[in-house]
SEVOLO-321159 format. One record per residue (C-alpha): residue number from 1; residue in one letter; x, y, z. Coordinates in nm, 3 decimals. Each point is the difference from the previous one (the first is absolute). Example, Ala and Ser with C-alpha at 12.3 -4.5 7.8 and 13.67 -1.06 7.14 Angstrom:
2
R   resi   resn         u         v         w
R      1      A     1.230    -0.450     0.780
R      2      S     0.137     0.344    -0.066
END
This chain:
465
R   resi   resn         u         v         w
R      1      M     1.377    -5.018    -5.176
R      2      S     0.110     0.210    -0.282
R      3      V    -0.139     0.311     0.004
R      4      C    -0.077     0.253    -0.349
R      5      G     0.049     0.372     0.029
R      6      C    -0.086     0.274    -0.160
R      7      S    -0.331     0.014    -0.217
R      8      S    -0.351    -0.087     0.141
R      9      V    -0.063    -0.266    -0.234
R     10      C     0.261    -0.175     0.150
R     11      A    -0.092     0.022     0.351
R     12      L    -0.343    -0.107    -0.087
R     13      D     0.127    -0.288    -0.158
R     14      W     0.241    -0.045     0.289
R     15      L    -0.332     0.006     0.287
R     16      A    -0.186    -0.234    -0.236
R     17      T     0.235    -0.293    -0.104
R     18      S     0.298     0.027     0.286
R     19      S    -0.260     0.131     0.328
R     20      G    -0.284    -0.179    -0.007
R     21      C    -0.161     0.350    -0.025
R     22      T    -0.285     0.036    -0.241
R     23      L    -0.153     0.309    -0.182
R     24      P    -0.360    -0.005    -0.011
R     25      T    -0.032     0.404    -0.144
R     26      T     0.267     0.112    -0.180
R     27      R     0.080     0.344    -0.244
R     28      S    -0.147    -0.018    -0.312
R     29      Q     0.191    -0.043    -0.281
R     30      R     0.154     0.284    -0.207
R     31      G    -0.179     0.075    -0.303
R     32      S    -0.291    -0.184     0.126
R     33      G    -0.237     0.293     0.076
R     34      T    -0.138    -0.110     0.325
R     35      P     0.120     0.229     0.289
R     36      P     0.193    -0.123     0.221
R     37      R    -0.114    -0.235     0.289
R     38      P     0.125     0.010     0.387
R     39      L     0.293    -0.270     0.034
R     40      L    -0.084    -0.250     0.248
R     41      V     0.265    -0.251     0.090
R     42      Q    -0.068    -0.283     0.275
R     43      C     0.328    -0.216     0.077
R     44      S    -0.144    -0.325     0.205
R     45      D     0.279    -0.317    -0.051
R     46      P     0.071    -0.127     0.333
R     47      R     0.353    -0.016    -0.097
R     48      I     0.002     0.418    -0.012
R     49      S     0.261     0.073     0.321
R     50      T     0.037     0.327    -0.088
R     51      V    -0.188     0.366    -0.106
R     52      P     0.103    -0.018    -0.418
R     53      I     0.154     0.285    -0.098
R     54      N    -0.070     0.007    -0.398
R     55      V    -0.359     0.078     0.039
R     56      P    -0.129     0.251    -0.283
R     57      A     0.075     0.378     0.121
R     58      D    -0.409     0.075    -0.090
R     59      T    -0.163    -0.322     0.220
R     60      V    -0.288     0.150     0.172
R     61      K    -0.057    -0.292     0.193
R     62      L     0.231    -0.242     0.150
R     63      R    -0.106    -0.325     0.192
R     64      L     0.238    -0.187     0.128
R     65      E    -0.160    -0.297     0.184
R     66      K     0.061    -0.305     0.177
R     67      T     0.348    -0.027    -0.058
R     68      L     0.306    -0.074     0.211
R     69      I     0.076     0.387     0.007
R     70      T     0.143     0.047     0.392
R     71      R     0.085     0.372    -0.034
R     72      V    -0.018     0.306    -0.154
R     73      P     0.322     0.182    -0.067
R     74      R     0.046     0.376    -0.016
R     75      A    -0.144     0.171    -0.317
R     76      A    -0.157    -0.326    -0.119
R     77      F    -0.229     0.148    -0.260
R     78      F     0.210     0.341    -0.062
R     79      N     0.002    -0.032    -0.345
R     80      L    -0.429    -0.030    -0.033
R     81      S    -0.074     0.374     0.061
R     82      E    -0.368    -0.070    -0.150
R     83      L    -0.044    -0.267     0.195
R     84      L    -0.406     0.008     0.157
R     85      F    -0.047    -0.319     0.146
R     86      L     0.275    -0.217     0.167
R     87      W    -0.141    -0.354     0.156
R     88      L     0.256    -0.150     0.227
R     89      T    -0.258    -0.335     0.119
R     90      Y     0.051    -0.320     0.142
R     91      N     0.370    -0.008     0.026
R     92      S     0.331    -0.068     0.278
R     93      I     0.013     0.350     0.033
R     94      T     0.179     0.088     0.352
R     95      S     0.142     0.307    -0.042
R     96      I    -0.031     0.368    -0.219
R     97      H     0.253     0.237    -0.008
R     98      P    -0.120     0.372     0.040
R     99      S     0.121     0.129    -0.317
R    100      S    -0.165    -0.327    -0.217
R    101      F    -0.276     0.236    -0.094
R    102      V     0.220     0.278    -0.157
R    103      N    -0.115     0.192    -0.303
R    104      L    -0.369    -0.145     0.027
R    105      R    -0.161     0.290     0.013
R    106      A    -0.288    -0.071    -0.223
R    107      L    -0.067    -0.333     0.195
R    108      R    -0.361    -0.027     0.121
R    109      E    -0.018    -0.302     0.134
R    110      L     0.239    -0.246     0.181
R    111      R    -0.100    -0.360     0.155
R    112      L     0.224    -0.200     0.176
R    113      D    -0.227    -0.298     0.114
R    114      G     0.070    -0.305     0.151
R    115      N     0.383     0.037     0.020
R    116      L     0.187    -0.006     0.335
R    117      L     0.104     0.337     0.119
R    118      T     0.032     0.032     0.347
R    119      A     0.037     0.427    -0.045
R    120      F    -0.044     0.218    -0.286
R    121      P     0.173     0.320    -0.084
R    122      W    -0.248     0.262     0.030
R    123      E     0.190     0.306    -0.056
R    124      G     0.090    -0.155    -0.414
R    125      L    -0.361     0.077    -0.027
R    126      R     0.122     0.351    -0.077
R    127      D     0.125    -0.141    -0.340
R    128      M    -0.311    -0.045    -0.061
R    129      P    -0.226     0.372     0.026
R    130      R    -0.300    -0.118    -0.150
R    131      L    -0.044    -0.382     0.121
R    132      Q    -0.338    -0.017     0.131
R    133      T    -0.035    -0.419     0.012
R    134      L     0.260    -0.189     0.294
R    135      G    -0.101    -0.393     0.051
R    136      L     0.262    -0.140     0.262
R    137      H    -0.304    -0.309     0.051
R    138      N     0.031    -0.321     0.104
R    139      N     0.411     0.093     0.127
R    140      R     0.192    -0.008     0.358
R    141      L    -0.024     0.352     0.118
R    142      S    -0.045     0.022     0.379
R    143      S    -0.005     0.407     0.035
R    144      L    -0.090     0.301    -0.220
R    145      P     0.234     0.263     0.158
R    146      S    -0.109     0.356     0.049
R    147      H     0.264     0.157    -0.186
R    148      A    -0.208    -0.182    -0.313
R    149      V    -0.277     0.257     0.006
R    150      L     0.228     0.245    -0.213
R    151      F     0.018    -0.195    -0.264
R    152      L    -0.389    -0.123    -0.022
R    153      S    -0.174     0.325    -0.066
R    154      N    -0.051    -0.098    -0.395
R    155      I    -0.112    -0.324     0.069
R    156      T    -0.341    -0.089    -0.021
R    157      Y     0.000    -0.371     0.014
R    158      L     0.169    -0.139     0.216
R    159      D     0.007    -0.407     0.105
R    160      L     0.165    -0.140     0.321
R    161      S    -0.238    -0.282     0.031
R    162      S     0.173    -0.329     0.090
R    163      N     0.315     0.103     0.192
R    164      R     0.115    -0.024     0.353
R    165      L    -0.086     0.423     0.068
R    166      T    -0.119     0.019     0.371
R    167      M    -0.029     0.340     0.071
R    168      L    -0.072     0.367    -0.250
R    169      S     0.184     0.340     0.040
R    170      A    -0.226     0.283     0.181
R    171      N     0.187     0.177    -0.313
R    172      L    -0.166    -0.215    -0.254
R    173      L    -0.366     0.058     0.137
R    174      D     0.092     0.337    -0.017
R    175      L     0.052     0.001    -0.376
R    176      W    -0.286    -0.242    -0.032
R    177      F    -0.286     0.180     0.205
R    178      P     0.128     0.359    -0.019
R    179      L    -0.168     0.186     0.284
R    180      Q    -0.240     0.297    -0.124
R    181      G     0.207     0.312    -0.074
R    182      Q     0.325    -0.219    -0.106
R    183      Q    -0.163    -0.168    -0.295
R    184      G     0.009     0.332    -0.259
R    185      N    -0.295     0.046    -0.298
R    186      S     0.012    -0.346    -0.098
R    187      V    -0.022    -0.369     0.169
R    188      Q     0.221    -0.262    -0.171
R    189      R    -0.193    -0.285     0.006
R    190      R     0.231    -0.370     0.149
R    191      I    -0.045    -0.401    -0.048
R    192      L     0.156    -0.110     0.314
R    193      G     0.089    -0.422     0.029
R    194      L     0.068    -0.070     0.333
R    195      H    -0.139    -0.342     0.045
R    196      D     0.138    -0.266     0.110
R    197      N     0.246     0.098     0.204
R    198      P     0.090    -0.078     0.379
R    199      W    -0.120     0.317     0.168
R    200      L     0.026     0.083     0.348
R    201      C    -0.311     0.161     0.000
R    202      D    -0.018     0.398     0.200
R    203      C    -0.112     0.332    -0.079
R    204      Q     0.205     0.067    -0.313
R    205      I    -0.190    -0.347    -0.173
R    206      S    -0.318     0.044     0.141
R    207      L    -0.046     0.381    -0.112
R    208      V     0.118    -0.125    -0.375
R    209      V    -0.295    -0.250    -0.001
R    210      S    -0.266     0.264     0.151
R    211      L     0.140     0.276    -0.205
R    212      S     0.002    -0.204    -0.314
R    213      M    -0.407    -0.126     0.084
R    214      S    -0.064     0.409     0.003
R    215      L    -0.237     0.149    -0.267
R    216      G     0.261     0.185    -0.254
R    217      S     0.286    -0.159     0.156
R    218      P     0.352     0.064    -0.195
R    219      V     0.061    -0.365    -0.001
R    220      S    -0.103    -0.317    -0.069
R    221      L     0.070    -0.350     0.140
R    222      M     0.037    -0.253    -0.268
R    223      D    -0.105    -0.226     0.284
R    224      Q    -0.100     0.116     0.281
R    225      L    -0.019    -0.294     0.227
R    226      L     0.359     0.074     0.210
R    227      T     0.092    -0.258     0.268
R    228      C     0.147     0.026     0.335
R    229      S     0.351    -0.223     0.022
R    230      R     0.042     0.115     0.395
R    231      F    -0.239     0.208     0.209
R    232      L    -0.057    -0.030     0.401
R    233      G     0.167    -0.334    -0.040
R    234      Q    -0.254    -0.174    -0.269
R    235      S     0.050    -0.082    -0.376
R    236      G    -0.173    -0.028    -0.304
R    237      M    -0.266     0.246     0.099
R    238      A    -0.149     0.173    -0.270
R    239      L     0.086     0.388     0.056
R    240      T    -0.401     0.118     0.008
R    241      K    -0.086    -0.221     0.235
R    242      A     0.354     0.126     0.279
R    243      E    -0.068     0.212     0.231
R    244      L     0.236     0.274    -0.120
R    245      P     0.182     0.247     0.211
R    246      H    -0.231     0.301     0.012
R    247      C     0.190     0.252    -0.243
R    248      M    -0.083     0.402     0.204
R    249      R     0.063     0.314    -0.180
R    250      P     0.285     0.232     0.130
R    251      S    -0.076     0.214     0.338
R    252      V     0.244     0.287     0.015
R    253      Q     0.062     0.232     0.302
R    254      P     0.241     0.294    -0.035
R    255      A     0.206     0.137     0.327
R    256      A    -0.074     0.374    -0.062
R    257      T    -0.321     0.159    -0.258
R    258      R     0.159     0.291     0.036
R    259      V     0.341     0.154     0.040
R    260      I     0.166     0.343     0.059
R    261      S     0.389     0.046    -0.036
R    262      L     0.190     0.311    -0.072
R    263      L     0.151     0.085    -0.303
R    264      G     0.351    -0.183    -0.122
R    265      S    -0.037    -0.241     0.329
R    266      N    -0.050    -0.406    -0.058
R    267      V    -0.293    -0.167     0.018
R    268      I    -0.105    -0.403     0.033
R    269      L    -0.374    -0.121    -0.129
R    270      R    -0.121    -0.363     0.120
R    271      C    -0.261    -0.202    -0.079
R    272      D    -0.135    -0.338     0.125
R    273      A    -0.193    -0.253    -0.192
R    274      T    -0.183    -0.374     0.079
R    275      G    -0.148    -0.239    -0.259
R    276      Y     0.031    -0.320    -0.140
R    277      P     0.217    -0.096    -0.193
R    278      T     0.276     0.235     0.130
R    279      P    -0.052     0.373    -0.175
R    280      T     0.236     0.193    -0.180
R    281      L     0.040     0.346     0.064
R    282      T     0.024     0.337    -0.196
R    283      W     0.018     0.327     0.047
R    284      V    -0.147     0.242    -0.228
R    285      K     0.060     0.373    -0.045
R    286      T    -0.405     0.143    -0.113
R    287      S    -0.065     0.369     0.046
R    288      N     0.235     0.280     0.054
R    289      Y    -0.020     0.358     0.224
R    290      A    -0.170    -0.135     0.411
R    291      D    -0.123     0.278     0.079
R    292      C     0.281     0.263    -0.088
R    293      C     0.266     0.108    -0.181
R    294      R    -0.107     0.046    -0.342
R    295      Q     0.078     0.287    -0.101
R    296      D     0.387    -0.160     0.110
R    297      I     0.026    -0.252    -0.247
R    298      S    -0.279     0.105    -0.280
R    299      G     0.280    -0.104    -0.224
R    300      D     0.048    -0.336     0.063
R    301      K    -0.165    -0.206    -0.271
R    302      E     0.003    -0.344     0.171
R    303      Q    -0.198    -0.295    -0.122
R    304      L    -0.266    -0.131     0.252
R    305      P    -0.092    -0.244     0.079
R    306      R     0.342    -0.126     0.026
R    307      T     0.153    -0.350     0.187
R    308      L     0.290     0.031     0.162
R    309      E     0.307    -0.227    -0.006
R    310      S     0.177     0.056     0.341
R    311      S    -0.147    -0.204     0.263
R    312      M     0.022    -0.233     0.219
R    313      Q    -0.219    -0.301     0.105
R    314      G     0.071    -0.338     0.214
R    315      S    -0.261    -0.220     0.098
R    316      P     0.040    -0.190     0.345
R    317      R    -0.243    -0.257    -0.042
R    318      V    -0.234    -0.175    -0.260
R    319      G    -0.332     0.253    -0.065
R    320      V     0.221     0.341     0.159
R    321      R     0.170     0.252    -0.180
R    322      W     0.141     0.352     0.096
R    323      S     0.198     0.268    -0.242
R    324      I     0.141     0.336     0.051
R    325      I     0.143     0.246    -0.251
R    326      S     0.260     0.282     0.105
R    327      L    -0.030     0.375    -0.109
R    328      D     0.308     0.165     0.049
R    329      D     0.084     0.406     0.000
R    330      L    -0.405     0.068    -0.007
R    331      A    -0.055     0.286    -0.234
R    332      F    -0.352     0.145    -0.078
R    333      K    -0.048    -0.205    -0.358
R    334      D     0.039    -0.324     0.288
R    335      A    -0.350     0.120     0.132
R    336      G    -0.310    -0.204    -0.109
R    337      E    -0.203    -0.319     0.008
R    338      Y     0.162    -0.350     0.055
R    339      R    -0.168    -0.308    -0.016
R    340      C     0.096    -0.332     0.073
R    341      Q    -0.123    -0.255    -0.176
R    342      A    -0.074    -0.395     0.106
R    343      R    -0.070    -0.258    -0.275
R    344      N    -0.004    -0.376    -0.027
R    345      M    -0.242    -0.253    -0.211
R    346      A    -0.280     0.123     0.201
R    347      G    -0.038     0.373    -0.082
R    348      I     0.206     0.307     0.079
R    349      S    -0.058     0.248     0.297
R    350      E     0.191     0.329     0.074
R    351      A    -0.012     0.289     0.275
R    352      P     0.139     0.366    -0.084
R    353      V     0.244     0.164     0.239
R    354      K     0.002     0.399    -0.054
R    355      L     0.314     0.143     0.058
R    356      K     0.071     0.400     0.020
R    357      V     0.297     0.198    -0.020
R    358      V     0.074     0.296     0.221
R    359      G     0.277     0.319     0.010
R    360      V     0.141     0.259    -0.110
R    361      T     0.160    -0.021    -0.367
R    362      R     0.328     0.207     0.032
R    363      L    -0.009     0.272    -0.282
R    364      S     0.313     0.103    -0.177
R    365      R     0.092     0.360     0.008
R    366      P     0.247     0.207    -0.160
R    367      L     0.290     0.085     0.228
R    368      R    -0.047     0.396     0.091
R    369      K     0.313     0.209    -0.059
R    370      K     0.196     0.139     0.274
R    371      S    -0.043     0.360     0.069
R    372      Q     0.326     0.193    -0.102
R    373      K     0.110     0.166     0.338
R    374      I     0.083     0.411    -0.131
R    375      P     0.339     0.115     0.100
R    376      P    -0.095     0.290     0.285
R    377      K     0.071     0.320    -0.211
R    378      S     0.279     0.237     0.078
R    379      S    -0.064     0.342     0.128
R    380      S     0.131     0.227    -0.234
R    381      N     0.108     0.346     0.073
R    382      S    -0.192     0.171    -0.203
R    383      N    -0.388    -0.130     0.140
R    384      K     0.115     0.025     0.400
R    385      P     0.270     0.285     0.054
R    386      N    -0.123     0.016     0.381
R    387      Q     0.073    -0.321     0.137
R    388      N     0.299    -0.059    -0.222
R    389      R     0.098     0.325     0.184
R    390      I    -0.100    -0.129     0.371
R    391      A     0.189    -0.303    -0.085
R    392      S     0.326     0.142    -0.127
R    393      L    -0.033     0.252     0.309
R    394      T    -0.121    -0.312     0.277
R    395      P     0.189    -0.301    -0.147
R    396      S     0.096    -0.126     0.362
R    397      L    -0.356     0.013     0.171
R    398      K    -0.063    -0.373    -0.157
R    399      D     0.292    -0.081     0.233
R    400      N    -0.157     0.173     0.288
R    401      H     0.257     0.234     0.077
R    402      I     0.053     0.385    -0.057
R    403      P     0.262     0.012    -0.298
R    404      Q     0.317     0.174     0.154
R    405      R     0.194     0.222    -0.146
R    406      P     0.410    -0.162    -0.079
R    407      P     0.243     0.065     0.288
R    408      T     0.174     0.329    -0.016
R    409      Q     0.284     0.184     0.209
R    410      K    -0.081     0.062     0.387
R    411      N    -0.029     0.373    -0.008
R    412      N    -0.259    -0.021    -0.291
R    413      T    -0.244    -0.207     0.158
R    414      E    -0.367     0.070     0.002
R    415      T    -0.295    -0.046     0.251
R    416      F    -0.290    -0.277    -0.128
R    417      P    -0.184     0.307    -0.047
R    418      A     0.154     0.164    -0.201
R    419      I     0.050    -0.336    -0.214
R    420      V    -0.318    -0.026    -0.059
R    421      S    -0.126     0.338    -0.042
R    422      K     0.265    -0.031    -0.343
R    423      V    -0.158    -0.286    -0.142
R    424      F    -0.413     0.099     0.077
R    425      P    -0.019     0.379     0.035
R    426      I    -0.253     0.116     0.280
R    427      Y    -0.205     0.281    -0.049
R    428      K    -0.175     0.221     0.286
R    429      R    -0.389     0.077    -0.077
R    430      G    -0.029     0.364    -0.003
R    431      N     0.367     0.089    -0.087
R    432      T     0.216    -0.086    -0.298
R    433      N     0.320     0.092     0.157
R    434      L     0.208    -0.273     0.170
R    435      K     0.079     0.093     0.330
R    436      G     0.281    -0.242     0.080
R    437      P     0.009    -0.350     0.120
R    438      K    -0.335    -0.146     0.139
R    439      K    -0.008    -0.298     0.222
R    440      I    -0.197    -0.249    -0.240
R    441      T    -0.232    -0.259     0.111
R    442      N    -0.176    -0.347    -0.107
R    443      K    -0.287     0.160    -0.124
R    444      T     0.185     0.329    -0.157
R    445      L     0.161    -0.249    -0.190
R    446      I    -0.222    -0.241    -0.125
R    447      K    -0.246     0.350    -0.119
R    448      S     0.284     0.134    -0.190
R    449      I     0.089    -0.352    -0.176
R    450      V    -0.407    -0.027    -0.097
R    451      G     0.022     0.377    -0.102
R    452      E     0.289    -0.065    -0.257
R    453      S    -0.226    -0.287    -0.141
R    454      D    -0.277     0.112    -0.163
R    455      N    -0.225    -0.227     0.173
R    456      S     0.195    -0.299    -0.055
R    457      T    -0.021    -0.255     0.242
R    458      I     0.288    -0.117     0.226
R    459      P    -0.009    -0.239     0.283
R    460      T     0.107     0.103     0.318
R    461      S     0.019    -0.247     0.153
R    462      N     0.348    -0.013    -0.096
R    463      I     0.149     0.300     0.102
R    464      K     0.191     0.039     0.308
R    465      V     0.121     0.302     0.138
END
C-alpha cells in the first residue's frame, strides 16, 4: 500500500481511497467565502491493523472504530496537536505505550471502550492536561492502582464499568470525596461508572455508594446498583442488601498532652489511633509560643499551620496505627502546639500536644581586655633621699647580720662598739660632746636607726645583733 507524503490534499485522498477512512466533515475550500469547519476523520475498515499516519494535521476529531488495531505505538498521534476528540472504540487493542499520547495537549475526550486492555498507562495522562472525559468501559481491567489518583484530578467523567475490578484504593476516595477543609473554594462534580464489576464488598465500596446518594454529593454514579461478587461466602448479592463492615471514625490518643523539655535536648512525640479502615496519621504544628519565649523568637516568621514530614508510623494490626515524630536539639522556636491528625473514609480526628521548652539562652558577650600589669616605679634619688640613704648605710640588714669592715692588720683591730659608733653615731641626750665609746644595746641601735630615717619605717624583725 503506497502512502503519499507531503500535502494535506494527498493525505485526504489516500485516507479516502486506500485506508477505508471517510471525511464527513472537512474544511471549506479556498475562495469559497465560507468559514472553515472542524475536520472530522473516521476510519472503520476492518482491514486496518495499524494506526494511520497520514491523518491531516488540522484534524479535530479522529475516530478509529471496529478495526484490527491491536496496539497503539509511541507518539502515534504526534502530528495531531489540534485534536480535541480521540475515539479508539471497539477495536482489538491490548496494549498502549505510555508515550502514545505525546503532543495531545488540547485533547478533551479519550474513549477506549470495547477493547481488550488489561492495564492502562495512567502516567500517560500527563501528556493530556486538558482531558476531562476518559472512557474505559468493557475492557479487562482488574485493578485501579493507587498512583492513578495523581493523574485523575482533571477527569470529570470516568467510565470503568464492565471490567474486572474488585477493590478501590482509599486514595481515589480521597480524590472523589474530599474531606471538609481539603476541597478548596469550589467542589468539582464527577460522574463515575462502576457497575458491572465483581466487587469485593467492603467499607470502601459501601462508602462510595452511600456518599453518592447523599445530598450535595460531588459524585454521581451512572448506575447505583452494584453487585457483590464475594461477601462472607455469598455471591451475586446486591450491595444495598449486604450487611457490610461498619466504617468507624478514627479515635486519637497521644502518649502525653503536655511535654516540658530542656533547651537543646531531644524529644519524641507519639500518638496512637484506631478506626476502620485503618487511619493514616499526620503531624501538624498549629501554633507557636507555648506559654513562654515569645521575646526570644520574635523574629521567627514561621508559616502555620505547617505539616511535619519527618514522622514515622506503623500498623501492628488492622484498624490500629501509631506515629512518632522526633525533634532534635530543641530551640525556643520548637515550642508550641502540635496536632496528631488521623483520617480515613469515615472522617477525621485529631488530638493536641503542647510542647514547652525551658532553659537559659547563652548570650555572646565581648571579651574584657586583660588589665596590663604596671611595673613598679623605680625610686628616684630626688624623691626619697632618706630611704636611699638608709639603704646605702645598711645594705646588709636584709641579710640578717650586722655589716662588718674588711679585715685589717692585727694591731689595727677595733671592738664591735667602735665599729657601730662609726656607722651609727650615738648622741647622749643633753650633752653634745661625745665621751668615748659606750656600750650599745639593741634598743639603742634601733632608736638610732629610726631617728636617722625621718619617720621612715624599717622592719625590725630582720635585725639581729
